[in-house]
Structures are given as C-alpha cells and as structure tokens.
N, C-alpha and C positions, 0 to 999 in steps of 0.2 A: 304422846311425847310433847313436852312443852315447846311452844313456838318462840321464834326470835322476831320480836317486833322491831321494824326499821322505820324511821321517820325522817323525812327531809323537809325542813321548815324554812321556807324562803321569806322574802319580804312581803309577798302577797298571799301565797297559799302554802299550806302544809300538806304533805302527802304521807300516807301511812300504809304499810303493807306487812305481810308476814313473809319472811325470807323463804324462798324456795316454793311458795304456794302457787305461783303462776297466775294469781288473781290480779286484776287491775287495782291500782292503789286507790284508797279513799282520799278524796281531796276536800280540805276544809279551809275556809278563809281565815287568815291570821287575824284580821281586824275584828273578828267575832269573839275573840278571847282576851281576857285580862290576866290570865294565869296559865303558865305552861302546863301544869298538871291537868287543868280542865281540858285543854286541847288534847293531851295524850289520852285521857280517859274517854273523850268523845271518839277519837280515832279508833281506839280499841273496841268501843261499843259498836261502831259501824262495821267492824271486822268480825263481829259475832262474839266478842268477849271470850276468846280462847284462853287457855292456860298459858302463861308467859314464863319462859325460862331465862330470857335475856332481852335487853332493850338497847338499841343503838340509835342515837339521835344526831343528825347533822343539821346545823342551823346556820343561817346567813349572818355570821358575826364573828368576832374574835373569841378564840378559845383561851380560857384562863384555867389551866390544869384540868379541873373536873366540872367546869361550867362554861356555857356559851351564851352570849347575850346578842339578841338581834340588833344589827346596826340600824336598820330601817324599821324598827318596831320596839315594843317595850318588853317582850317576853324574855325571861331568863330560864334556861334549862340547866338545872343543877343535878348532877349524877346522884349525889347522896339523897337528895330530896325525892327524886323519882324512884330510886331503888327502895327507899323506905315505904313509899306509897304503894308499891307493888310487891310487898312481902319479902323485901331484901334481895330481889333478883339483881344480878350484875348489870350495871348500866355504864355505857361509854358515850361520850359526847365528842363531836367533831365539828369542824367548819364544813359547810355544805359543799364547797368547791373541792376541799380536801377529799371528801367522800366521793365526789364525782370523778376525781382523778384516779381513784382506785379502780374504777370501772373501765378505764381507757383500754387496757390490754384485751378486754373481752369483746370490744366492738368489732363488728364485721364490716366488710366494704359497703354494704347497703346502709349502714348507720352513719356514713361519712361522705362528705363531698370534698374532694381534693381540689384545692385552689392553687394552681401552679403546676409544676411538674408532677406527673403521676408516680409517686413513690410510696412504698409502704412505710409506716412508722417503725422506728428502730428503738425498741424498748431496752436494748442494751446500753443506751445512753439516756440521760434525763429527757423527759418531755414535759411541756408546760401546758396548762389549761387556763384560758380566760373565759369566764362565764359572764355573758352580757344579758342581764335580766332587769329586775327591779333595781338592783345595784350591780356593781362590777366586782367579781371575785376572781382570785388567782391562786393556783396551786402548781406545784411541780412534783412529778413522780420520779423518784430517784431509784435506780436499780441497785440490787445487791445489798439492801438494808436488811440485816438479820434481826429478829426478835424485836421489831419495832414497826411502826406504821410508815410505809415507804413514801407517803404523800405529805407534803408540807402544808401546815395551816398558816396562811399568810393574810395580810391586809394590803396586798399589792394594788388593789383598786383605788386605794387612797393616796398612792404616790402622786406627786405633781405631774400634770400633763405637760408634755413638751410640744412646742411649736417649732416648725422647721422652715417657715418662710414668713414674709411680711404679712400676708393675709391672715395666717394663723395667729401671729402675734397680736393683730388687731382683735381677732375673735377672743383670744384669751384675756386681753386687756379689758374688753367689755364684760366678760364673765367675772374677772377679778373685782371690778367695780360692784358687781351685783352680789358676789358670794364671798369675797375675800380670797381664801385659798381655793385654787382651781385644781381639784384632784382629777384623775382620769375618770372616776365615776361620775363627776359632774357633766361629762359629755358622753361617755361610753356606757350607757344604761338606757332603760326606757325613758325615765325622767330626763336623762342627759340629752337624749335626742331632741326633746322639747326645749331644753335649755339652749342647745346649739342653734335650733331654728330661731329662737327669740334673739340670740346674739347676732345672727346673720340677717334677719329680716325685720325684727321688731314685732313679729306676729306671735301670738300665743295659741299654738296648735297642739292638740294632743298627739302623742307618739303614733298611735294607729292612723290618725288622719295624715300625718306626714308620710308614713310609709305608703298608704294607699294612693295618695296624690303623686308621690314620686313614681310609683309603678305605672301610673296612668299618664305620666309625662309632664305634670305641672312643673314649671321651670324652677320656682323657688324651692319646692320640695326636693326636686332632683339635685339641686345644688347642695342642700343640707345633707341629704343622704350620701352624696358623693364625698362631702367633707367628713362625714362621720366615718366612712370606710377608710379614708386616708389616715385619720387619727388612729383608727383601730389597727391599721397596718404598721404604723410607727410604734405603737404600744406593743404589738405582738413581736416585732423585731427586737425591741428592748428586752422583752422577756427571754428571747432566745439567747441574747448576749449575757444577761444577768445570771441566768441559771445554767448556761452552757447546755441549753436544751437542743442539742444537735439531732436528737431522735425525732423531733416534730413539735409543732405548735398546734394546739387544738382550740377552736373558738366554739364555745357552747352557750347555753342559756336560751331563754325563750324569745329573745329579740331577733338575732341574725337569721334564723331559719325563715322568718317572714319575708325576707328579701334575698333568698339564697342565690338566685341567678344574677341579681343586681350585684351582690357582693363578689361573685365569681368574675364579673366583667369590670369591676371597679378598680380604683388605684390601690386597693389593699395590698396586693402582692408586690407591686412596684415599690410602695413605701416600706413594706416589710424588709426588702433587700437593700434599701438605700442607707447603708451604714458605712460609707467611705471605704476604708481599707479592709473592712470585713464583708464587703458586698459578695465576693466570690464564695466566702464561707456560708453566708446565708442563702445563696442561690441553691445550695445543696440541702437545705433544711426544708422538709415538706410542711405544708400548712393545710389544715382541714377544718371544715365546718361540721360540727356534730349535729346530726339530724334527729337523733333518737332522744325521746323524752325520758325523764326520771332516772338518769343514769346514777345519780347519787344513791338511790335506793339499791341499785345493783352493786355499787361499790361497798355499801355497808353490808349487804348480804354476802359478799365475798370474803369478809373477814373471818378468821378463825376465832372461835369463842373459847 
C-alpha cells in the first residue's frame, strides 16, 4: 500500500515521516537546501524510499492557494511541482501552525501543561494556537466546519505588538528605531527573545544563553524572560478575543517548553486576563503549554485523503 508522506518545514528544521508508521521523524536542516524538491527527495530517501500515494507539506509561511513560501527562508513548496516530480500523486500544502492546530484535539493530558485554572479544552468552541519558535505562527481551530480544513492559515505573528504600560512603550520605541515595524514575532520568537534582551539591556545574547541565565537567576536575563512572558500573555489574550477562542488558548513551538515552570509562575496568565470589561470572560478560558514535539505531523496525518 502506498504511503502518505507528511512533512513539517520550519524556519530551522524540516521533519519528514510516513503517516501512521509510528517511526520517529527524519530531521533535516533547512539551511542545507536551495530547492524544496531536493529537501523532499532527501527526506524520502532517509525514510527508505517507499512508494508514495500522497504528500502533505506544512511550512512556516503564508499559503497562496497551492503553494507556501517560508517566511524565514527561501524555499517555496508548490503542490503542482511536487506532484509532478513524484508521478502525479496528490499533494496538499498548509501553513505549519495550521497543521499543528489540527492535532490539538488528539493531545492527552501528559502532552499539556495547564497554566491557570485546571480545565479541559472545549473543542465545541474555537481554540487558538500560538507557536513560538524560529518565528511566531498563529492558527485557530473552528468546530463544525464541513468539507473543509477546520484550521485557519494566518499570519497573525506579524500583527503589531501591543504595549500596555510605559516600560513596554519604551521597549517598543527602541525596537521601532531598530526594525521599523515591530511585529509580535520581533519579540515572541527565538530571535525575538534576543531582540528583547538587546532592547532592555543593550547586550547581544543568544536566546539559549538568555534562558539558561534566567533559570540560574541572573538578574538581567530574569527581567528579559519575565517581560517576554508578559508580552506573550497579552498576545494570547488578544487571540482569545479576536477569534472568540473560548475553548482554550494553546502555546506551542520549541521555545516555551525550555522554561515551562518559569512560564507557569510568570505574569503570563495575569496579562492574559487583563482585558478590562472582558476580564471575567477570559478568566474562564483555559491556557495550555504544548509539551509534545512534532504535532504538525500528527495534524497532517489526521487528514482524510
């Protein structure tokens, strides 16, 4: 039986697997490839070159009907080009966070850390996902969508970041001088954490160094990571209001699990709820940190072919 190849292409790494195989995904560095087809061929080669009956690709960038282009990279994944290269098999392309959102209903309690009141997500209402990794991706899973993909492909990470006090206005002013437009991704991503630390301290530290130093108690790093979680809480609360995501807000990606306990004790939840007249409404909305890796692959594998 021909296999279903699923691929999750982020800003740093691409992951390839065969749907339902139970095997660990093959991980390839995106920077090693100048063409999307070369990366897909290598991924398939590492999987043993099985016969392929369908291909689903999720990539970290905007979807334009049947193609998706990496925002933080040069690769372009075109469904018609990929299909032709593999004998005319059906190919579908998605945004990576859109694919990850499809996996949310299948997560079990051990895959999640609840931040705030212990409540189960309610998939009878919309739920939203913010993926904090190389970039910042956003999707919303909408219940009751028939004959279509129930998760939205958005570029919500490039919405303007909001300040809620004088300190944050100073931070964003410094970042505006440096970057011009200050999107949420300029702060709420791996590179964004380094940008934030530079704006607050003038120091050029790598993201991993900031996290390690914060967890060991270094004061500047603690201040940066605390501010990061505050911005993240405000952004997550905005998503709840914009999408009507009363069923829950999920924080995913590779960055936040590195400081899960810090996030749980941070201003994140307080800032999430701080929405004036809608505070009581947001107090009822659960928030979760996704601890499980590679959920975009699971989301792709869950699709009916």
